[in-house]
C-alpha positions in Angstrom: 271.9 315.1 101.2 271.1 313.9 104.6 267.7 315.2 104.4 267.3 313.0 101.2 268.8 309.8 102.7 266.0 310.3 105.4 263.0 310.7 102.5 264.3 307.1 100.9 263.6 304.9 103.5 260.1 306.8 104.4 258.9 306.9 101.3 259.9 302.7 100.7 257.8 302.5 103.8 255.0 304.3 102.4 255.1 302.1 99.5 255.0 298.8 101.4 251.9 300.0 103.6 250.5 300.9 100.5 250.8 297.5 98.6 249.6 295.8 101.8 246.4 295.1 100.7 247.3 293.3 97.7 250.9 292.1 98.4 252.3 288.4 98.3 251.3 286.9 101.4 248.5 289.1 102.6 245.3 287.3 103.9 241.7 288.1 103.3 238.4 286.8 105.5 235.4 288.4 105.1 231.6 287.9 103.6 230.2 288.1 100.9 226.0 289.5 100.8 223.5 289.7 97.7 220.0 290.9 97.5 217.7 291.7 94.8 213.7 292.3 94.9 211.5 292.8 91.6 208.0 293.8 91.5 205.5 293.5 88.6 202.0 294.7 87.7 200.0 292.6 85.8 196.6 293.5 83.8 194.8 290.5 82.0 191.3 290.1 80.1 189.5 287.0 79.1 188.5 287.4 75.8 185.5 285.0 76.1 183.8 286.9 78.8 185.5 290.2 79.1 186.2 289.7 82.7 189.1 291.3 84.1 192.3 290.2 86.3 194.9 291.9 87.9 197.8 290.7 90.3 201.0 291.3 91.3 204.0 289.1 91.0 207.1 289.2 93.3 210.6 287.9 93.7 212.7 287.9 96.1 216.6 286.4 96.0 219.0 286.8 99.0 222.6 285.2 99.4 225.1 285.5 102.1 228.3 283.7 103.5 232.0 284.0 103.9 234.8 284.4 101.7 238.8 283.3 102.8 241.7 284.5 100.1 245.7 284.3 100.0 248.0 286.2 98.0 250.1 283.8 96.0 251.9 287.1 94.5 251.3 290.5 94.1 248.1 291.0 93.5 247.1 287.8 92.5 245.0 285.8 95.1 242.9 281.9 95.8 240.4 281.3 97.5 236.9 279.6 98.7 233.6 280.9 99.3 230.2 279.4 100.6 227.1 280.6 99.8 223.5 280.0 101.5 220.7 281.5 98.9 217.2 282.0 99.2 214.8 282.7 96.6 210.9 283.1 96.6 208.5 283.7 94.1 204.4 284.6 94.7 201.4 286.0 93.6 198.8 288.4 94.7 195.3 289.0 93.9 192.5 286.3 92.9 195.1 284.8 90.2 197.4 283.6 92.7 195.0 280.8 94.0 195.6 279.3 90.6 199.3 279.6 90.5 202.2 277.7 92.0 204.4 279.4 94.8 207.9 278.7 94.6 210.8 278.6 97.6 214.4 277.8 96.3 217.0 277.1 99.1 220.6 276.3 97.5 224.0 275.7 99.7 227.2 275.8 97.7 230.8 276.8 97.1 233.0 278.2 95.1 237.3 278.2 94.6 238.7 281.2 92.6 242.0 283.0 91.5 241.7 286.7 90.7 244.2 289.1 89.8 243.5 293.1 90.1 244.5 295.9 88.3 244.3 298.9 90.7 245.2 302.7 90.8 247.4 304.1 93.1 246.4 300.9 95.0 243.5 301.8 96.0 240.4 301.6 93.7 240.2 299.2 90.6 239.1 295.9 89.2 240.0 292.5 89.5 239.0 289.3 87.0 239.6 285.7 87.4 238.7 282.3 86.9 236.3 280.3 89.1 234.5 277.1 89.3 231.8 276.0 91.8 229.2 274.2 93.0 225.6 274.1 94.7 222.9 272.1 95.5 219.4 273.1 95.5 215.6 272.6 97.0 212.8 273.5 95.5 209.5 273.8 96.8 206.1 274.7 95.8 202.9 275.5 97.3 199.0 276.0 95.6 199.5 272.9 92.8 196.8 271.4 91.8 196.2 267.6 91.3 196.5 268.2 87.6 199.6 270.6 88.1 203.1 269.1 86.0 204.9 270.4 89.1 205.9 268.5 91.9 205.7 269.8 95.5 209.2 269.2 95.9 212.5 268.9 93.7 216.3 268.7 94.2 218.6 270.0 91.4 223.1 269.8 91.2 224.3 272.4 90.0 227.8 272.6 88.5 229.3 275.9 87.4 232.5 277.5 86.0 233.7 280.9 84.4 234.8 284.4 84.5 234.0 287.2 87.1 234.7 290.9 87.0 234.2 293.0 90.4 235.1 296.8 91.2 237.6 296.5 94.3 238.0 299.4 96.9 240.3 300.0 100.1 239.0 302.7 102.2 241.7 301.7 104.6 244.6 299.3 105.1 243.1 297.0 107.0 239.4 296.8 105.0 238.3 296.5 101.9 234.8 296.1 99.3 234.1 295.1 96.5 231.1 295.1 94.0 230.2 292.5 91.6 229.9 293.9 87.5 229.7 291.2 85.0 229.8 287.4 84.8 230.7 285.0 82.1 229.6 281.8 83.3 228.9 277.7 82.0 226.4 275.6 84.2 225.9 271.8 83.7 222.6 270.9 86.6 220.4 268.0 87.1 217.4 267.7 88.5 215.5 265.0 90.2 211.4 265.2 90.3 209.5 262.8 92.0 207.4 262.8 89.4 209.0 264.1 86.4 212.1 261.9 87.0 215.6 263.6 86.0 216.0 266.5 83.9 219.8 267.7 83.3 221.2 270.6 80.9 223.9 272.9 80.5 224.6 276.6 79.2 226.6 279.7 78.9 225.6 282.6 79.9 226.6 286.2 80.1 225.7 289.5 82.2 226.3 292.7 83.3 225.1 292.0 87.6 221.9 294.0 88.0 221.3 293.0 91.3 223.2 294.4 94.1 225.8 291.3 95.6 228.8 292.9 97.3 231.7 291.7 99.5 233.6 293.5 102.7 236.5 292.0 104.4 239.6 291.9 106.4 242.8 292.3 105.9 245.6 290.6 107.6 
């Protein structure tokens, strides 16, 4: 009987520690990181003189920023994140001399609320709603005087949607996550010196193919 009385509080204490990562009142502070790189080789034939041209397209994308969240209830947190994104597009070969090179930089922020579904409070998924805004500056080089591209334009983008992430807790004070899928509505407006204003919106669903991970400290 005495052994049972000793084991009961020990068991309850173990549950408390195990659940601590997603219990109400817990806080997370961390870093989001995204990386992707894509290279495609191309070969063109001019039908008029049968001349050939080979070139390589390269697209690189990098994003990073801090994130913070607070658990308002067990397995439910709210928070915010800031993100800096850099995107570049370029060509190699003679073809590159006639093709605009593009570089984008974006700075934005997101607020979110998420629900966690974990196995043994160790590994699982989280899903939730997010609302965000970012402003991007697009720059182009290698532009001829006849090109429709401006050397610089600015885009304001508003988005909202649903995210699905995988979550893993290797310890009581440290967690990892990876983006799996996203359903998102976007509305944008671009201001270009030569082409004026353009705007649009749309809904997009995709499984995340590039690396988008987060590491966070629990306190």
